[in-house]
C-alpha positions in Angstrom: 23.5 1.1 -6.9 22.0 -1.0 -3.7 21.6 0.3 -0.5 23.0 -2.9 1.3 26.2 -2.8 -0.3 29.7 -0.7 0.3 29.6 1.6 -2.9 26.6 3.1 -1.5 27.7 3.5 1.9 31.1 4.8 0.3 28.7 7.3 -2.3 26.6 8.4 0.7 29.7 9.7 2.8 31.5 11.6 0.0 27.9 13.0 -1.0 27.1 13.8 2.6 31.3 15.4 3.3 30.5 17.9 0.3 27.2 18.7 0.8 28.0 20.3 3.9 31.5 21.3 3.2 29.4 23.4 -0.2 27.8 27.2 0.2 23.8 26.6 0.6 23.0 28.6 -3.3 25.4 25.5 -4.8 23.8 22.1 -2.9 20.9 22.2 -4.7 22.9 21.5 -7.9 25.2 19.4 -6.2 22.4 17.3 -5.2 21.3 17.1 -9.1 24.5 15.5 -9.8 24.8 13.2 -7.3 20.9 11.8 -7.5 21.8 11.4 -11.7 24.9 9.5 -10.7 23.1 7.4 -8.6 20.4 6.6 -11.0 23.0 6.6 -14.2 24.2 3.2 -12.4 22.2 1.5 -13.3 21.2 3.2 -16.9 22.0 6.6 -18.4 19.3 6.4 -21.3 16.5 5.8 -18.4 17.9 8.9 -16.2 17.0 10.7 -19.4 14.0 9.2 -19.8 13.6 10.3 -16.1 14.5 14.1 -16.9 12.3 14.5 -19.6 9.2 13.4 -17.0 10.6 16.2 -14.7 11.0 18.4 -17.7 7.6 18.0 -18.5 5.6 18.3 -15.6 7.8 21.6 -14.4 7.2 23.4 -17.6 3.5 21.9 -18.0 2.9 23.0 -14.0 3.8 26.3 -15.0 1.6 26.6 -17.9 -1.6 25.2 -15.6 -0.7 27.7 -13.1 -0.6 31.1 -15.1 -3.5 29.5 -17.6 -5.7 32.2 -17.7 -8.7 30.1 -18.5 -10.3 26.8 -17.3 -9.9 25.1 -20.5 -6.1 26.4 -21.1 -5.4 24.8 -17.2 -7.6 21.5 -18.6 -5.6 21.4 -21.3 -2.1 21.7 -20.1 -2.8 19.2 -17.0 -4.1 16.9 -19.5 -0.5 17.0 -21.3 1.0 16.4 -18.3 -1.2 13.4 -17.3 -0.6 11.6 -20.7 2.4 12.2 -21.4 4.1 11.0 -17.8 2.0 8.1 -18.4 2.8 7.5 -21.9 6.3 6.2 -20.8 4.9 4.4 -17.8 2.1 2.2 -20.3 5.0 1.4 -22.7 7.3 0.3 -20.3 5.8 -1.4 -17.8 2.2 -2.6 -19.8 2.8 -2.6 -23.0 3.3 -6.5 -23.4 0.8 -7.0 -20.3 -1.7 -5.9 -22.7 -0.9 -7.7 -26.0 -0.4 -10.7 -24.2 -3.8 -10.7 -22.3 -5.4 -9.7 -25.7 -3.9 -12.6 -27.6 -5.2 -14.5 -24.5 -8.6 -13.3 -25.0 -8.4 -13.8 -28.7 -7.4 -17.5 -28.1 -10.0 -18.0 -26.2 -12.6 -17.6 -28.8 -10.9 -19.1 -31.4 -9.8 -15.8 -32.9 -6.0 -16.4 -34.4 -3.6 -13.6 -33.7 -0.3 -13.4 -33.9 1.5 -13.1 -30.4 4.1 -10.3 -30.8 6.2 -9.2 -27.9 8.0 -5.8 -27.6 12.0 -6.3 -26.4 11.3 -3.6 -23.7 13.5 -3.1 -19.8 11.4 -2.1 -17.1 13.6 1.1 -15.9 14.0 1.1 -12.5 11.7 3.0 -10.0 9.7 4.8 -13.1 6.4 4.0 -11.2 7.7 6.2 -7.9 9.5 9.1 -9.9 6.5 9.1 -12.8 4.1 9.3 -9.5 6.1 11.7 -7.7 6.5 14.1 -10.6 2.5 14.5 -12.0 1.4 15.0 -8.2 3.2 18.5 -8.6 0.9 18.9 -11.8 -1.8 17.6 -10.3 -1.7 19.7 -6.9 -1.1 23.1 -9.2 -4.3 21.9 -11.0 -6.4 21.6 -7.6 -4.1 25.4 -6.9 -2.3 23.2 -3.6 0.9 24.8 -4.4 2.4 27.9 -5.8 4.6 27.4 -9.6 8.0 26.3 -9.0 10.2 28.5 -10.8 13.6 26.9 -10.4 14.1 23.8 -13.0 17.1 22.4 -10.9 14.9 22.6 -7.9 12.3 20.5 -9.5 14.6 18.3 -11.4 16.3 17.4 -7.9 13.1 16.9 -6.3 11.9 14.3 -8.4 15.3 12.3 -8.4 16.3 12.8 -5.6 18.6 9.8 -4.9 17.7 8.3 -1.1 14.0 8.0 -1.9 14.8 7.5 -5.6 14.0 4.2 -7.2 11.6 2.6 -3.9 10.0 5.9 -2.6 8.6 6.5 -0.2 6.4 8.7 -3.0 6.9 12.4 -2.0 4.8 15.0 -2.3 6.0 18.5 -3.2 4.7 19.9 -0.3 6.7 18.2 2.0 9.6 17.6 0.1 10.2 20.6 -2.9 9.8 23.0 -0.1 13.0 21.9 1.6 15.5 22.3 -0.6 15.2 25.9 0.1 16.1 25.5 3.8 19.6 25.9 4.8 20.8 22.7 6.2 24.0 22.7 8.8 25.3 19.1 10.0 23.7 18.3 13.0 25.8 15.3 14.8 22.3 14.4 16.8 19.9 14.7 13.2 23.4 12.3 11.9 22.8 9.9 14.6 19.2 9.4 14.6 19.6 9.0 10.5 22.5 6.5 11.2 20.4 4.1 13.5 17.5 4.6 10.9 19.7 3.2 8.2 21.4 0.6 10.5 17.8 -0.8 11.5 16.3 -0.6 7.6 19.7 -1.9 6.9 19.2 -5.0 9.8 15.9 -5.4 8.1 17.4 -6.1 4.3 20.6 -8.3 4.3 19.8 -10.3 8.2 16.3 -10.8 8.3 14.9 -10.5 4.3 17.8 -12.3 2.6 17.9 -15.1 5.1 13.3 -16.1 4.3 14.1 -15.3 0.0 16.1 -18.9 0.4 13.7 -20.8 1.7 10.7 -18.9 0.0 11.9 -18.4 -3.6 13.1 -22.3 -3.5 9.5 -22.9 -2.6 7.6 -20.3 -4.5 9.9 -21.3 -7.7 8.4 -24.7 -7.7 5.6 -25.3 -5.8 4.3 -28.6 -7.5 7.4 -30.0 -5.5 6.4 -29.0 -1.9 3.8 -30.1 0.5 1.1 -28.5 1.9 3.0 -27.7 5.6 6.2 -26.4 3.2 4.0 -23.8 1.5 2.7 -22.3 4.1 5.8 -22.2 6.0 7.0 -20.6 3.2 4.0 -18.0 1.8 4.5 -16.5 5.8 8.2 -16.5 5.7 7.5 -14.0 2.4 5.1 -11.8 4.3 7.7 -11.0 7.0 10.6 -11.1 3.9 8.7 -8.5 1.9 7.7 -6.5 4.6 11.4 -6.0 5.9 13.0 -6.0 2.1 10.4 -2.8 1.6 10.2 -1.2 4.9 13.7 -1.9 5.5 14.9 0.6 2.4 12.2 2.9 3.5 14.4 2.7 6.5 17.4 3.3 4.7 16.0 5.6 2.7 14.7 8.2 5.3 17.6 7.3 7.4 19.9 8.7 4.2 17.9 11.7 3.8 18.0 12.4 7.5 21.3 12.4 7.7 21.6 15.3 4.6 18.7 17.1 6.7 15.5 16.2 5.0 12.3 14.6 6.2 10.9 12.0 4.3 7.2 10.8 5.0 6.5 7.6 6.9 6.0 4.8 4.5 5.1 2.1 7.4 3.5 2.1 10.7 3.8 -1.7 11.9 1.0 -3.2 9.3 1.4 -6.8 10.7 -0.2 -5.5 14.0 -3.3 -4.1 12.1 -7.0 -4.6 13.3 -8.7 -4.3 10.0 -7.6 -4.5 6.5 -8.7 -0.4 6.2 -5.3 -0.3 8.9 -3.6 -2.2 7.4 -3.6 -0.2 4.3 -3.4 3.2 6.6 -0.2 1.6 8.0 1.4 -0.4 4.5 3.4 1.8 2.2 1.7 4.9 3.3 2.9 7.3 0.5 1.5 5.1 -2.1 -2.1 4.6 -0.5 -2.7 7.7 0.3 -1.6 9.1 -3.2 -4.1 6.7 -4.8 -6.5 8.3 -1.8 -5.5 11.6 -2.9 -5.7 11.7 -6.7 -8.2 8.9 -7.0 -10.4 7.8 -4.4 -11.1 11.1 -3.5 -11.7 13.0 -6.9 -13.7 9.7 -7.6 -16.6 10.8 -4.9 -14.6 9.0 -2.3 -17.4 7.4 0.2 -19.8 10.8 -0.3 -21.7 9.1 -2.5 -24.0 6.2 -3.4 -23.3 2.8 -2.4 -23.0 1.4 -5.5 -21.1 4.3 -6.4 -18.1 3.8 -3.5 -18.4 0.0 -3.9 -17.1 1.0 -7.4 -14.4 3.9 -6.1 -13.1 1.3 -3.6 -12.9 -1.3 -6.5 -11.1 1.0 -8.1 -8.8 1.8 -6.2 -7.3 -1.5 -5.2 -7.4 -3.3 -9.0 -5.2 0.4 -9.2 -2.9 -0.2 -6.7 -2.3 -4.1 -8.3 -2.0 -3.1 -11.3 0.4 -0.6 -10.3 2.8 -3.3 -8.8 3.1 -5.3 -11.6 2.0 -6.2 -15.2 0.3 -9.3 -14.2 -2.7 -10.9 -13.3 -1.5 -12.1 -10.0 -0.9 -8.4 -8.6 -4.6 -8.2 -9.8 -6.3 -10.4 -8.4 -4.2 -9.2 -4.9 -6.0 -6.1 -5.2 -8.9 -7.4 -6.1 -8.7 -10.0 -2.7 -7.7 -6.7 -0.7 -11.0 -4.8 -1.9 -13.2 -8.0 -1.4 -11.5 -8.0 2.2 -12.6 -4.3 2.5 -15.8 -4.8 1.7 -16.8 -7.9 3.8 -15.6 -6.0 6.9 -17.1 -3.3 5.7 -19.9 -5.4 6.4 -19.3 -7.1 9.3 -18.8 -3.9 10.9 -22.2 -2.6 10.5 -24.1 -6.0 11.1 -21.8 -6.1 14.8 -23.5 -2.2 15.1 -26.5 -3.1 14.2 -27.1 -5.7 17.0 -25.6 -3.7 19.7 -22.1 -5.0 20.2 -19.9 -1.6 20.2 -18.6 -2.9 23.2 -17.5 -6.3 22.1 -15.5 -4.8 19.6 -13.8 -2.3 22.4 -12.4 -5.6 24.0 -8.8 -6.8 24.2 -9.4 -10.3 23.1 -11.8 -8.9 20.4 -8.8 -6.6 18.9 -6.1 -10.0 18.9 -8.4 -12.1 17.3 -8.8 -9.5 14.7 -5.0 -8.7 14.4 -4.5 -12.7 13.3 -7.4 -13.3 11.3 -6.4 -9.6 9.2 -2.6 -11.1 9.7 -3.8 -14.4 8.0 -6.0 -12.8 5.3 -3.0 -10.6 4.4 -0.9 -14.0 3.9 -3.5 -15.4 1.5 -3.3 -12.6 -0.6 0.5 -12.5 -1.0 0.4 -15.3 -2.5 -0.9 -14.1 -5.8 2.2 -11.2 -5.3 4.1 -13.8 -5.2 4.0 -16.5 -7.3 4.9 -16.7 -10.5 1.6 -17.5 -12.2 -2.1 -17.1 -11.5 -2.0 -21.0 -12.0 0.6 -21.3 -9.6 -1.1 -19.3 -7.3 -4.1 -21.7 -7.5 -2.2 -24.5 -7.4 -0.6 -23.4 -4.2 -3.5 -23.0 -2.8 -5.2 -26.4 -4.2 -2.2 -27.6 -1.9 -2.2 -25.9 0.8 -6.2 -27.3 2.1 -5.1 -30.7 1.1 -3.2 -30.7 4.4 -0.5 -33.2 3.7 3.1 -34.3 3.4 6.0 -34.0 5.6 7.8 -30.1 6.0 10.9 -29.1 4.1 13.5 -27.5 6.0 14.9 -25.8 3.2 18.5 -26.7 1.7 20.1 -25.7 5.6 17.8 -26.6 7.9 20.0 -24.3 10.3 19.0 -21.1 8.3 15.6 -22.0 8.2 15.9 -22.2 12.0 17.7 -18.8 11.9 14.7 -17.5 10.0 12.5 -19.0 12.1 14.2 -17.0 15.3 14.7 -13.9 13.4 10.7 -13.9 12.9 10.3 -13.8 16.3 13.3 -11.4 16.7 11.3 -9.0 14.6 7.8 -9.4 16.4 9.5 -8.9 19.4 10.6 -5.6 18.3 7.6 -5.0 16.9 5.4 -5.9 20.0 7.5 -3.1 21.8 7.4 -0.3 18.8 3.5 -0.6 19.3 3.7 -0.1 22.9 5.9 3.0 22.6 8.9 0.8 24.4 11.2 1.2 21.2 11.6 4.2 18.6 10.0 4.3 15.5 11.6 6.7 13.3 13.2 9.3 15.2 10.7 9.3 18.3 12.4 9.0 21.9 12.3 5.5 23.1 11.8 4.5 26.8 14.5 2.5 26.7 17.9 2.9 29.0 20.4 4.9 26.8 23.0 1.9 27.5 20.8 -1.0 26.1 19.8 1.5 23.1 23.3 1.4 22.0 24.0 -2.2 23.1 21.0 -2.9 20.1 22.8 -1.1 17.7 25.7 -2.5 18.6 23.6 -5.6 17.9 22.7 -4.3 15.0 25.8 -3.9 13.3 27.6 -7.0 14.5 25.1 -8.9 13.0 25.0 -7.2 10.1 29.2 -7.6 9.5 28.9 -11.0 10.4 26.5 -11.4 7.6 28.0 -9.0 5.2 26.7 -6.8 2.6 24.4 -8.7 0.2 24.0 -7.8 -3.4 20.4 -9.2 -3.8 18.2 -6.0 -5.3 14.8 -5.2 -3.1 11.5 -7.1 -3.9 10.2 -3.1 -4.4 12.6 -2.3 -7.4 10.9 -4.6 -10.1 7.8 -2.1 -9.6 
């Protein structure tokens, strides 16, 4: 059930009405049923898998919490970790490792029968696995108390607004909110609805328009010129942002209308002045998950420089692999690690030569925003390319600086795409300067301007119509 469909709008409105019509004690049961209906539209079999992961972490969390010895806690934590990740590795990575092993054997002239498992990747498996597992990790670290209600915990894992593409919530935030008694609040409803509309606009008006051009080019790179591939890369850069942040906005907006507060997942990432800042602004729920549960346990930056380099590399490579079982994603993660190291060396060098004042100048920050944006665009080539060979072909053709620009199947659609990117940049500059609200913060615009803006968004959405295009991050 896609957010960008009338099916979801009808489903959500029915859930909203029934939810606030019920007494508080029955609402959690209703949300659980609604969330599993939402997920079962894709596959009831995989809904059982999600339930299994939830039950596993619920009971392991109890065992960890009440274990009398450290060894007992470790045993149950290892159980939760192993059996939570096992389905993820099987469904998402089994064929990747089989193919990699076969290719490696062939490289050394060792004959190996190539075998591919016939598996379908469950929608959102990476998201609900990480969300359930974070609870067991926090219990093991004594950061949260034990949850006694299986209904409440399974609802926390399956909560439908953020189920299939995040934000990846923590029990310290979302699970505790299921204890709260929510009353319908018109102001809160309007706030959530406005955010949902903005997310829907980003998805079906901007992202889906940009995909027409970028998909055509990336699916047939050998047929296109350097200028065309550059434009397609820039288009995809904004497409994936609008697609994923649009989903997050709709998820947070849906939850807000029901009375729940989900964490912020994007914060103007393409206006970052460093790669480190980019990862504090892009897919925040995932980057903080890896920071809290991988980077810090490895020692973070409180270790030797060689170990710190290792820690950073592990986090970025895992982040790449999390996004997909393909070497293109691994290279994408490795590229960001490389950027991070070069940036670190550059910053240290500027400090050593006494250029701290230059780093504070407006022109320097503007220059850094442009450089970071170009580096991120370059890395997206590997993320979007269908294979590593396609990615290198695209890069080779780009640096050739030859050929004519293809204006797309429809030059009008391509021109509209450019105008939509400029519109988005304009809005984000206003957001960066606190003139337009991000999420639920106050805006400095007059109320009539704000309402006219949302009327424009609604009219535009109506003109383009609801799409059936799935969100990019559903495949992760």
